[in-house]
C-alpha positions as CSV (number, residue, x, y, z in Angstrom):
1,M,0.0,0.0,0.0
2,L,1.2,3.5,-0.8
3,E,2.1,5.7,2.2
4,P,0.5,9.1,1.9
5,D,3.0,12.0,2.1
6,L,1.4,14.3,4.7
7,A,3.7,17.2,3.9
8,A,3.0,19.0,0.6
9,P,5.9,18.7,-1.8
10,K,8.1,21.7,-2.2
11,D,7.1,22.2,-5.8
12,A,3.3,21.7,-5.1
13,C,2.5,25.2,-6.5
14,Q,5.1,24.9,-9.4
15,P,3.1,25.0,-12.6
16,S,3.7,22.7,-15.5
17,R,5.5,24.3,-18.4
18,E,2.3,24.5,-20.4
19,L,0.5,26.2,-17.5
20,L,3.4,28.6,-16.9
21,I,3.2,29.6,-20.6
22,A,-0.5,30.1,-20.4
23,W,-0.1,32.3,-17.3
24,L,2.5,34.4,-19.0
25,L,0.4,34.9,-22.1
26,L,-2.6,35.8,-19.9
27,L,-0.5,38.4,-18.0
28,L,0.9,39.8,-21.2
29,A,-2.5,40.0,-22.8
30,R,-3.5,42.3,-20.0
31,R,-0.4,44.5,-20.3
32,A,3.2,44.4,-21.3
33,G,5.6,43.7,-18.5
34,H,9.2,43.1,-17.6
35,G,10.5,39.9,-16.0
36,Y,10.5,41.1,-12.4
37,D,7.0,42.5,-12.8
38,L,5.7,39.3,-14.4
39,H,7.2,37.2,-11.6
40,R,5.5,39.3,-9.0
41,Q,2.2,39.0,-10.8
42,L,2.6,35.2,-10.9
43,E,3.3,35.1,-7.2
44,A,0.2,37.2,-6.6
45,H,-1.8,34.4,-8.3
46,A,-0.1,31.8,-6.1
47,V,1.9,30.5,-9.1
48,C,5.3,29.6,-7.6
49,A,7.5,29.7,-10.8
50,E,11.2,29.7,-10.4
51,S,12.6,32.8,-12.1
52,G,14.8,30.7,-14.4
53,A,11.8,28.6,-15.6
54,M,9.9,31.8,-16.2
55,Y,12.7,33.4,-18.3
56,R,13.1,30.2,-20.3
57,A,9.3,30.2,-21.0
58,L,9.5,33.9,-22.1
59,R,12.4,33.0,-24.4
60,K,10.3,30.1,-25.8
61,L,7.4,32.5,-26.4
62,E,9.7,34.8,-28.3
63,C,11.1,32.0,-30.4
64,D,7.6,30.8,-31.2
65,G,6.5,34.2,-32.2
66,C,4.0,34.5,-29.3
67,A,5.8,37.4,-27.6
68,E,8.2,40.1,-28.5
69,S,10.5,42.1,-26.4
70,S,12.4,45.4,-26.4
71,W,14.7,47.2,-24.1
72,A,13.1,50.0,-22.1
73,K,14.6,52.7,-19.9
74,S,14.1,52.4,-16.2
75,V,13.5,55.3,-13.9
76,A,16.0,53.9,-11.5
77,G,18.6,51.2,-12.4
78,P,19.5,49.4,-15.6
79,R,17.3,49.1,-18.7
80,R,14.7,46.3,-18.6
81,R,13.5,44.0,-21.2
82,L,9.8,44.7,-21.8
83,Y,7.7,41.8,-23.1
84,R,4.5,42.1,-25.2
85,I,2.1,39.5,-26.5
86,T,1.7,39.1,-30.3
87,Q,-1.4,38.1,-32.3
88,R,0.1,34.6,-32.5
89,G,0.4,34.7,-28.7
90,R,-3.3,35.6,-28.3
91,E,-4.2,32.7,-30.6
92,E,-2.0,30.4,-28.6
93,L,-3.5,31.6,-25.3
94,E,-7.0,30.7,-26.6
95,E,-5.7,27.2,-27.6
96,L,-4.2,26.7,-24.2
97,V,-7.5,27.9,-22.5
98,G,-9.3,25.1,-24.4
99,A,-6.7,22.5,-23.4
100,I,-6.8,23.6,-19.7
101,T,-10.6,23.6,-19.7
102,L,-10.6,20.0,-21.0
103,K,-8.2,18.9,-18.3
104,R,-10.2,20.7,-15.7
105,D,-13.4,18.9,-16.9
106,V,-11.6,15.5,-16.8
107,H,-10.3,16.1,-13.3
108,A,-13.8,17.2,-12.1
109,A,-15.3,14.1,-13.6
110,F,-12.8,12.0,-11.7
111,L,-13.4,13.8,-8.4
112,H,-17.1,13.4,-8.9
113,A,-16.8,9.7,-9.7
114,H,-14.5,9.2,-6.7
115,G,-17.0,11.0,-4.4
116,S,-19.9,8.9,-5.7
117,A,-18.0,5.7,-5.3
118,L,-17.4,6.4,-1.6
119,R,-21.0,7.1,-0.7
């Protein structure tokens, strides 16, 4: 029999790569942002993404044509890379929303079946 792990794993709130990309596209669809700002917004939504994973995802979005970036002057400190969503990124976001919705529905069906089985 499997022993339940009572302590939540350290990476319990770490999103999958697909979900991290979806979150970044959603945040960029709302407004352009630089890395530090995007990371803070992820944390505000309880998404615990490591900064390295986030920057790799942003680079992938750029390579795939879903985001673009440019250097922007900062009021204080060094210039920052400002990320913006592209039309391709908006289309990808909608595709990801469909995939995430399907997964949610499958998970909900499982939980419902599990609850019914225990009654």
